[in-house]
C-alpha positions in Angstrom: 7.8 -19.3 8.1 9.5 -17.9 5.0 8.1 -15.4 2.6 8.8 -15.7 -1.1 7.4 -14.6 -4.4 3.9 -16.0 -5.2 2.2 -16.8 -8.5 0.7 -13.3 -8.6 3.4 -11.2 -6.9 7.1 -10.8 -7.9 9.2 -10.0 -4.8 12.8 -8.9 -5.4 15.4 -10.5 -3.3 16.0 -7.5 -1.0 12.2 -7.4 -0.3 12.0 -11.0 0.7 15.0 -10.6 2.9 13.3 -7.6 4.6 10.0 -9.4 5.2 11.7 -12.5 6.6 14.0 -10.4 8.8 11.0 -8.5 10.3 9.2 -11.8 10.9 12.3 -13.3 12.6 12.8 -10.2 14.8 9.1 -9.9 15.5 9.3 -6.2 14.6 6.8 -4.3 12.5 8.0 -4.0 8.9 7.8 -0.3 7.8 7.5 -0.2 4.0 7.9 3.0 2.0 8.0 3.6 -1.8 6.3 5.4 -4.6 2.5 5.1 -4.7 1.6 2.1 -6.9 4.7 0.0 -6.2 2.7 -2.7 -4.4 3.1 -1.8 -0.7 -0.4 -2.7 0.2 -0.4 -5.8 -2.0 2.8 -6.9 -0.3 0.9 -7.5 3.0 -1.8 -9.6 1.2 0.9 -11.6 -0.6 2.8 -12.1 2.7 -0.4 -13.5 4.2 -1.0 -15.8 1.2 2.6 -17.0 1.2 2.7 -17.7 4.9 -0.8 -19.2 4.9 -2.1 -16.6 7.5 -5.3 -14.7 7.7 -5.1 -10.9 7.3 -6.5 -8.0 9.3 -6.4 -4.7 7.4 -6.5 -1.3 9.0 -6.8 1.5 6.4 -5.7 4.8 7.9 -7.4 8.1 7.0 -6.6 11.7 7.9 -9.2 11.5 10.6 -8.2 8.2 12.1 -7.1 8.1 15.7 -4.9 5.5 17.3 -7.6 4.6 19.9 -9.8 3.4 17.1 -7.4 0.6 16.4 -7.8 -0.6 20.0 -11.4 -0.1 20.7 -14.2 2.5 20.8 -16.7 3.0 23.6 -20.1 4.1 22.4 -21.3 6.2 25.4 -24.0 7.8 23.3 -25.7 4.5 22.5 -25.5 3.5 26.2 -27.1 6.7 27.3 -29.9 6.3 24.8 -30.5 2.7 25.9 -30.6 3.7 29.5 -33.2 6.3 28.8 -35.3 3.6 27.1 -34.8 1.1 29.9 -32.8 -1.4 27.8 -31.2 -4.1 30.0 -28.1 -4.0 27.8 -26.9 -1.0 29.7 -26.0 -3.2 32.6 -23.0 -4.7 30.7 -20.6 -2.1 29.4 -19.1 -4.7 27.0 -22.2 -4.3 24.8 -20.9 -0.8 23.9 -17.3 -1.7 23.3 -16.4 -1.9 19.6 -13.2 -3.8 18.9 -10.6 -2.2 16.7 -8.3 -3.9 14.3 -5.5 -4.3 16.8 -7.9 -6.0 19.2 -9.0 -8.3 16.4 -5.4 -9.2 15.6 -4.5 -9.7 19.2 -7.3 -12.1 20.0 -7.2 -14.1 16.8 -6.9 -17.9 17.5 -3.7 -18.1 15.5 -1.0 -15.9 14.0 -2.3 -13.2 11.5 -0.8 -10.6 9.3 -1.8 -7.1 10.4 -1.6 -4.4 7.8 -1.6 -0.7 9.0 -2.0 1.0 5.6 -0.7 4.5 4.8 0.2 5.5 8.4 1.5 8.8 7.2 -2.1 10.0 6.3 -2.9 10.4 10.0 -1.9 13.0 12.5 1.8 13.2 13.4 1.0 11.9 16.9 -0.7 8.8 15.6 2.5 6.6 15.4 3.6 7.7 18.9 0.2 6.8 20.3 0.7 3.2 19.2 4.3 2.8 20.5 3.5 0.8 23.7 0.7 -1.3 22.1 3.0 -2.4 19.2 6.0 -2.9 21.5 4.3 -4.8 24.4 1.5 -6.3 22.3 -1.1 -5.4 24.9 -3.4 -2.6 25.9 -5.8 -1.8 28.8 -9.6 -1.3 28.4 -10.5 1.3 31.0 -14.2 0.8 30.8 -14.1 -2.9 31.7 -10.8 -3.0 33.5 -9.4 -5.8 31.4 -6.0 -6.1 29.6 -6.0 -7.4 26.1 -2.8 -9.3 25.3 -1.8 -10.8 21.9 -2.3 -14.5 22.1 0.0 -14.9 19.0 2.2 -12.0 18.0 1.0 -10.8 14.6 3.2 -10.2 11.6 2.8 -6.4 11.3 3.3 -4.5 8.0 3.0 -0.8 8.0 3.0 1.2 4.7 3.9 4.8 4.2 3.9 7.1 1.1 6.4 9.3 2.8 4.0 12.2 2.9 5.3 13.2 6.4 8.2 12.3 8.6 7.6 9.6 11.2 8.8 10.0 14.8 12.3 8.6 15.6 10.9 6.6 18.6 8.5 4.9 16.2 11.2 4.2 13.6 13.4 2.6 16.2 10.8 -0.1 16.7 10.5 -1.0 13.1 12.4 -2.9 10.4 12.6 -0.5 7.5 12.5 -1.3 3.7 12.1 1.1 0.8 10.6 -0.6 -2.3 12.6 0.7 -5.3 10.8 1.2 -8.5 11.4 -2.0 -10.6 13.9 -1.9 -13.4 13.0 -3.2 -16.8 14.0 -6.8 -16.1 11.9 -7.0 -12.9 9.0 -5.2 -14.7 9.1 -7.9 -17.4 8.7 -10.5 -14.7 5.8 -8.6 -13.2 4.1 -8.2 -16.6 4.6 -11.9 -17.3 2.7 -12.8 -14.2 -0.3 -10.7 -15.3 -0.1 -11.1 -19.0 1.7 -14.4 -19.8 0.8 -14.4 -23.5 1.9 -10.8 -24.3 4.0 -10.6 -27.5 7.6 -9.7 -27.0 7.7 -7.0 -29.7 4.7 -5.2 -28.1 6.1 -5.5 -24.6 9.5 -4.2 -25.6 8.1 -1.2 -27.3 5.6 -0.4 -24.5 8.2 -0.7 -21.7 10.7 1.4 -23.6 8.1 4.1 -24.0 7.0 3.8 -20.4 10.5 4.3 -19.0 11.0 7.2 -21.4 7.9 8.8 -20.0 9.0 8.2 -16.4 12.3 9.8 -17.0 10.9 12.9 -18.7 12.2 16.0 -16.8 9.4 18.1 -15.1 6.9 15.3 -14.8 4.7 15.9 -11.8 3.5 12.3 -11.3 5.5 9.5 -12.7 3.4 6.5 -13.8 3.6 3.6 -11.4 3.6 -0.2 -11.7 -0.1 -0.5 -11.4 -0.6 2.2 -14.1 1.7 0.4 -16.6 -0.3 -2.8 -16.0 -3.5 -0.9 -16.7 -2.0 0.6 -19.8 -0.8 -2.8 -21.1 -4.3 -4.3 -20.5 -5.8 -1.5 -22.6 -3.2 -2.1 -25.4 -4.1 -5.8 -25.5 -7.8 -5.1 -25.4 -7.4 -2.7 -28.4 -5.2 -5.3 -30.1 -2.6 -2.7 -30.9 0.7 -3.5 -32.7 4.1 -2.1 -31.7 3.9 0.4 -34.6 0.6 1.7 -33.3 2.4 3.0 -30.2 4.5 5.6 -32.2 4.2 9.0 -30.6 3.5 11.3 -33.4 1.5 14.4 -34.1 0.9 17.6 -32.1 1.5 16.3 -28.6 3.8 13.3 -28.3 1.3 11.8 -25.9 1.3 8.0 -25.7 -1.6 6.1 -27.0 -4.3 5.8 -24.3 -2.3 8.2 -22.2 -5.1 8.5 -19.6 -3.9 5.3 -18.0 -0.4 6.7 -17.5 -0.7 10.5 -17.0 -3.1 11.5 -14.3 -3.1 15.3 -14.3 -3.4 18.1 -16.8 0.1 19.5 -16.0 1.8 16.4 -17.3 -0.4 16.2 -20.4 0.5 19.9 -21.2 4.2 19.1 -20.6 4.2 16.6 -23.5 2.3 19.0 -25.7 4.9 21.7 -24.9 7.8 19.3 -25.6 6.3 18.4 -29.0 5.9 22.1 -29.8 9.5 22.8 -29.0 10.7 19.8 -31.0 8.7 21.1 -34.0 10.3 24.6 -33.7 13.8 23.2 -33.5 13.2 21.0 -36.6 12.3 23.9 -38.8 
């Protein structure tokens, strides 16, 4: 099985090498990068490229590692016992399978996405070490051991919000998705907007990268945001000359697609004010 770019996803060479290396090593692929660089979408495209189903586990700040294995609903069992329900005689009726269990018992190989692992508690990665290493876990309530029938392709994403434990990192193949340069961005845009006019694209991308490189920007616009912006420009049928940043703020046209907080909006307004003072 070899991963490569798909019709809807442009994967740079270093990324395809990383995915295929992780698959060959049977190690989890830990993917980091700026928000909006396609980390989550990568897992979906790997599944599509390899022709595998996908199991997706979205991590939140309250997520515990045990939830990925299974959860035992003791409260429901107690309530049913008080009502005389016959279901209480089989504890399996109160075991809810987690995403790892679903991936382990799948009839064939699957892609397992553990999305934004750094959102959870710092101990979360350590609590999954043995399960991801040995591909098995024990269900204490039933006494059974769940083993992976087919070792899943595991992709773990992180926005680098907190450091991950060394013991966890040792078990992963690591790749950092660099922000695409202008040439790669053109390929990405061509996938989503094949009919876009070259003059408009050139002007928009030049402006986009100028905005990203503006000193003091709190949140740089991402790949997904430039695609949203281009979609709006096409919907409004704007010409390259319509994108000229003039007036009191130097804000780009339809800037709400690119700038996502008031600090960055005010930054461009201040820059415009300073430019006007220097030109007098």
